N, C-alpha and C positions, 0 to 999 in steps of 0.2 A: 390190702392195707399193710400187710407185713412187708411186702417187697418195696413199698414206697414210703416207708417210715422215715422220720426225721433223722438228720445226720448225727444227733447226739443221743438218740434212743434206739435200742436194739431189742428185737423180740425173738424168742424161740418157743416152740411148742413140741412136746415129746409124748409119743404114745408109749407108755411104759410097758404095755403088754408085748409089743413086737419090737420095741427099741428103736423105732423110726422117728426122726425129728425133722422139723421144718424151721429154717432160720431166715431172718430177714436179710435182704440183699446187702444192706449197709453193714450188717454184722459179718457177713461173708467177706466183704471188702476190707473192713477195718482189722479183722483178726486173722486174715489170710486162711479162711476155711476152705474146704474142698468144694462144697456145693451148698445150695439152699436146702436140699434134701440129703440126709445122711443117716447111716446106721451106726449104732453104738457110739454116739458122739460124746458121751459123758467122759470117757477116758481121754479123748482128744482135747476136750475143754479143760480137764483137770491138769493136763500136762502144760497148758499155757499159763496157769495160775502161778503166782510167785510162790516159791517153796515155803516161805514163812507163813503164807495164808492158806495153804492147801488143807491142813488139819482143821482149821476153822470152817472152811467151806464144806468139807466132808461131814464134820460133826453136825453142822446146821441141817444138811440134807437128811442125815440119819434121824435126827430128832423129829423132823417133819414126817418122814416115812413111818415112824413109830407112833405118830399122833400126839407128840409132846408139845407141838407148837400150833395146834388147831389147824393143821394142814396148810400153814402159811410159811413161806420161806422169805427171810430178810437177812441179807448179808452184804458187807462191804469188803472188797478185796482188790488186790492188784493183779492185772493180767497183761500178758505181752501182746502188743499189737503187731501189725505186719512189718513195722519198722524196727522191731526188736526192743521197743521201749515198753516199760511197764506203766500202765495207766490205772487210776483208781476207778472201780466200777461199783455202783450201787445196784444190787440185784434183788428184785422182789418177785415172788412166785406164789402160785396157788395150786394145790394138789387136789385132784378129783379122784374119788374112789368108786369102785363098782358096787353092785348090790350086796356083794359079800364082804365089803369093807376093804378090799385089796386096792393098792394104788393102781390107777388106770391111766391118768394123763396128768401132765405137768406143764403149766404155761408160765413163762417168765418174761418180765420186762427188765432190761438192763439200761442204766443211764451212766454215761461217761461223766464222772464228776469233775474231770478237768475242764469240760465245757460248761458245766454248771457249778460255778465256784461256791465254796462253802461260806466265804466271808465277802461282805460288800466292800468294794474298794473305797467308796466315799466315806462311810461311817465306821468301818471295821466291825460292824455287827454281823451276826449270822444273816444269810440271805433268805429270800422267800423259798428257794429250792431246798435249803436246809430245814426250813419250817415245815414244808410239806413232807419231806422225808421223815422227820421225827414224828410228825403227826401219824403217818401211816404205821411207823414202827410201834409207837406207843399204843395206838388203838388195836394193834394186832395181838397185844398181850392182854390176857384176861385180868380183871380186877384192878385196872388202873383208874385213877381218879385225879382230877385237877381242874384248873381253870385257865382260860386264855383271854387276854385283853387285847383288843384291836383298837387303835386310835390313830387319828391323823391330825395334821395342822390345818386349822381353818384358814381358808383363803390364802394358801401358800403361794398361789399364782401371783399375788400382788407383789411379793418379794422379788420374784423373777422379773415381773413387769417393771417395777420401779428401779431395780438394779440390773442384774443379768443372771444367767444361769450359773456362772462360776461363783458369784456371791451366794446364790441359793444353795449351792453345794457346801459352801463354807458354813452357812447357817445349819444345815443338816448335820455336818460334822461336829460343830460346836454343841449342838443339841444332844447328839448321841454321846459325846464325851461327858456331858453334864449328867446324863442318866446313868452311864456306866460308873461314874464316880460315887454313886449312892451305894453301890455294892448290895443291891437287894437280892434276896435268895431265889432268883428265877433266871430265865433266859430271855434275852432281848433280841428281836429280829428286825431288820429293815425289810419291809414289804415293798409293794409297788409304790413308786412316786414318793409322796410324803407320808405314807402309812407306816406304822410300826406295830409290832406285836410283843406282848409280854406273856410268858408262859410260866406257870408255877404249879408244881406237882402238889396234889392233896390240898388245893386252895379252896377256901370258903369265899362267899361273896364279899365279906368285909375285908378280906385280904386284898382282893383286886381293887376294891374301892379305895383302900388306903394307898396302894401303889399309884392309882390314877391321880389321887389328890396330890401326892408328892411330886409326881411327874408334871402335873399342871402348874404347881407352884414354881417348880424349876423353870418351866417354859416361859412364865411371865417375867422372869429375872434374867433372861438370856442376853448376853453381850457377845458381839462379834467384833473383835478389835476394839475400837473406841466407840462403836455404835451400839445403842440399845435396840434390840430386836425382840420385843415382847411377843410371845406366841400364845395362841389359844388352842387347846386340845379338845376334841370331841371323840368319845369312844363308846364301845359296846363290849360286852363279855359273854362268854358261854362257860358252862361247867360240863365236864364229861365224867361219867356217861349219862348224866341226867338230861342233857340237851342233845345227845346223839352219840353214837359209837362208830360212825362211818366218817372217814376223813373228809370226803367231799361235802357231806351234810353239815359237819361241824364248821368247816371253813365258810360255807355259804351262810350259815346262821350267824356267824361272827359279823359278816358284812351286813346282814339284815339289821342286827342290833345297832351297829355303828351308823348306818344310813338313817335309821329311825331317829337316833339321837340328833343327827345333823338336821333333819327336817323339823323335829319338834322342840328340841332344846339344845341349840348349839352351845358348846362349852361344858356339856355335862356328860354323864356316863349312864348308859342304859343296859339293863340285863335283858338277855334274849327271852322272848316268849312266843308261844304259838300264834298269839294274836298279831304280833309284829309280822310274822311270816305271811299270814293271810293278808294283812294290809299291804305288804310289799308286793305280793302277787297281784293284788288289785291295782296298785300303782303302776306296775309294769304293763299290765293290760291297758290301763288308762293312758299311760304314756304312748303306747303304740297307737291307740285309737286317735289321740290328739294329734300325733305326728301325721297320721293319714289325713286328718281333717285340714291341717295346715297346708298340705300339698294338694288339697282339693278346694282351692280358692277360699280358705278359711271357713269351711263349712261348719256351721254350728256356733261360731264365735259372734259375740255381740258385746256392746258396752251398756252398762247401766249407770245411773247417776244418783248420788246421795248428796243431799244439801248440806252446806256448811252455813250455819245460822249465826247471825250476830247475837251474842248472848244478852245484850241489853234491849235491842229492838225486835228481835225475832225475825228480822228480814234476811232472806237468802241472798247472799252476794256472790256465792261461788258454789261449785259442785265438784265432787271427786268422781272422776270417771273410773269405774270398776270393771275389769275384764271378766267376762262370763263365757262359759261354754257348756253345751249340753248336746246329747244325741239320744236316739231311741234306746240304745243300750246303756247309756249313762245319763239319766235324766236329772240327777241331783248332785252334780259335782260341785263341791264347795270351792270358793275362791282360793283357799289355802292349798287344796289338792291340785287345782289347776296350775297354780304358780310353781308348786313343787315339781310337777311333771314337766313343765316347760323349762325349768331350771336344769333338771337332770338331763333332758334330751338336748339342750342347747337351742331349742326352738324359741326360747324367750327373745332372742335377737330379732328373728323374723316377725314374730307375733307382736313384740313390743313396738316395732316401727309401725305395723299396721294399726295398732291400738292408738298410738300417739297421733297418727295422721287422721284417724276417724274422730278422735276427741277434739282436735284442733278445728276440723271442718265443722263439727257440731257447734262448738262454742262461737265460732265466727258467725254462724247463722243467728245464734241468740244475741250476739253483740250488735247485730244490725237493728234489733228491736230494743234491747236493754244494754246500752253502752257500758263498757268497763265490767261486764259480768266475767267472773273468773272461772278457770278450770284447773284442776290438779290431777296428777296421776302418779301412782307408785312406780318407782324405778328400781331395778335390781342391780346387784353388783356386777353381774355378767354384762349388763349394758354399759355401765359407766367406765369399765376398763377397756372398752372398744374405742380405738382412736377415732373412728369415723362417727361415733355416737353424737358428740357435741356438734360437729359440723352439720349432721343431718337434722338435728333438733332445731338449730338456729335457722337453717334453710327453710324448714317447714313453717316456722313461726313467721318468716317473711312472706312465704308463699301464700299463707292463709290470712295475712294482713291482721294479725291479732293486735289488739290494743296493748300498749306497754304495760308490763307488770300485771298481766292477767293470766299468764300461763305459769303454773307452779309445779316443779318436779319434786316429788316426795321421795327422799332417799331412805330406803328401809334399813333395818339393822345390819344386814349383810354388807351394805356399802361402807359402814364405818371402818371395817377392817382394811379398806383400801389405803388408809393412812391420811394424816392431815395434809401432807404436801399435795397428794393427788386431789383430794376433795377441795382444798383451797384453790387450786388452779381451776378446777371444774366450776366452783361457785363464782369465781372472779370472771371467767369467760361468759358464763350465763348472765351474770349481772350486766356485763357490757352490752348484751343483746336484750336487756329489759325482760329477762326471764328469771322468775323467783325460784328459790330453793327452800324446801322445808325438810327438817330432820324428823322423820316419822319414827315413832317408837323410840324416842330419845332414851339412851342408856347412860347413866352417870359414870359407869365403869369404863366407858369408852372415851369420855371427854374430860378435858380440863378447861378451866376458864380461858386459858391461852388458846386452846384449839377453837373454842367458840368464837373468840375474838378474830381469829384468822379466817374462819369460815363465814362469819357474819351473815347467818341465814336470816331471811325475812320472817320465817315461820318455824315453830316447833310444834309437833303434834304429840300429845301425851295420852296414854290409855286412861280410861275412866277409873281403873283400879290402881293407878300409879301410887296414890297415897292412901289406899284403903277404901272402905265403904262409908256409908252415912254414919255408922257408929263411931267413926274417927273424925267427926266434924270439927272437934276441938283441936285436932292435930294441926300444928302450924306449918308442917312441912310443905304442903302444897301451896298455900298462899305465899310463903317465903320464896319458894322456887319460882313462882310466877312473877313475883316482884323483882327478882333478880333478872329474869328474862326481859321484863319491861324496861329495866334500867339499861339493858344492852340494846334496846330498840327492837326486840324480837316479839312478834305477836304469837299468841298461844291458842291452839285449838285443842280441845279435849274431845277425843273420839270414843266411840264404843259406848255411849251413854244409852242405857237400856231401862232406867227407872227414874222416877221423879226425885227420889233422894239424891241420886247421882247428879242429876241436873242441877239441883239446888246447891250441892256441894261445889260443883264446878263454877257456878256463877258467883257464889260467895268468895271463892278463892281468887276470882279476878280473871277468869278465862275470857278471851276476846271472842272466841267462836266455839260453838258446840256442834257435835255431829254424832249420830247414832240411831239405833232402831226405835228409840222412844219417839222420835219425830216422824220417821218413815223408813221403810225398807228401801233398798236401791230400786230405782224406777227406770222404765224405758224413757227414751228422749221425749216422746210425745206426752207420756204421763207426767214427767218432770216439768215440762213447760206449762202444762195445764194447771198443775198444782202450785207452782212457785213463780213462774215468770209471766204468765198471761195477765195476772192482776197488776204486776208492776208495769207492764207495757200499757195497759189500759189507763192506769193512773197518770203515767207520764204523757199520755196523749189525750 
């Protein structure tokens, strides 16, 4: 491992009892050393350090040997390479002592900072390399406390997709400049991709929450040139030492907190908890199991169907096809867990096509008996940004000879961030092929009336708790909203109805269709036909 180390990382290990050391091959090459194995190499190394940095280096080692730094070495200095040029080196080391407490061995990792820049060229923020370095350094010192916030830009890929990567970099630069202009009392870092970190010493949870709120407000008001580019941020945070005192653990827990927020409440901030970590471990194992199932002929996957009932007659005129998966090790996977795992792994593209094809095949069989019966299915943002998606959906609709306007694609919340231009093109093309679009989980914060006019969806699906519960029956918000949709020629289905009061509230408000566990849980194709379609077929014949 030492001999084959990366070109920007160097290692050496020293036996302090006999003075013998072992150096990585790249270190020997870069700094023109005698050999990988050397005696008394400390003097040889010190001679190569810049004269202005030698005292700092020696003092740091002395403090470590005397036990003043918890047997940890951390130092930055300039050293001469084989070309005679001085390069900045970040040196981290750990001292091991024998049973009597005397120094026994010393292992060091060196990183060439010239190859790992301190500042990001796009945003002028500190880099992820600087973040990791400061994290190691801070946690190596006792009695340090603070908080770190990690956040990213939701669906940033849509900006690169609808413009180009150069414009995406302009957005990141403008965003970073806007954050820096706030002059908040912490450090800001550009992490991987569209992720950012904010670090504040001695921070309390409310400090990080205030920072995230201010950053989120700034993100919604971003302009690049003459164009408005509103961004949505999702983040998580940790506190140290409460949430960990090892750099690797703390960084991982930051990712867990942010990923949890992205799955459960996009656009929000989550504090890390041990429960999140357990959930993340389960999701990782679940993601792996599902990935294996996909590549074993979709083993364990199935579709279930939930009726969409006419609110006035109670007749079932359409069904939502709901993707399901289970195995011996995972018998009770929820639909939300399944979709999160598929989205994270990218398997949603393969499985989504499989599910659409099976749903179309099934509804075609039902249409032979009950003409014009409809089918709908949830579609994710990962699917709609694929250029081949529209083409394949339209081809399958022709292949299975579906009746016009009986296939409905339900765009979930994540799809809204694709922007009105992309969604407008998508709905226009689908309408030209007699395929309907529904806005599932309609969110007023994403939409203006102008955007609704452009999309011109046939359907909107609202959650049963959109306007409160039965205690809010006198609240005019829901009836007024449904009246607006009806004026625009949009049908409304209220989903998730689980109680009689919710059913009554939805019907009084003017819902066209209702859906939920009050009427039935999702059923297999045979169970669904027997309960809802067999009677219609008999009546018509």
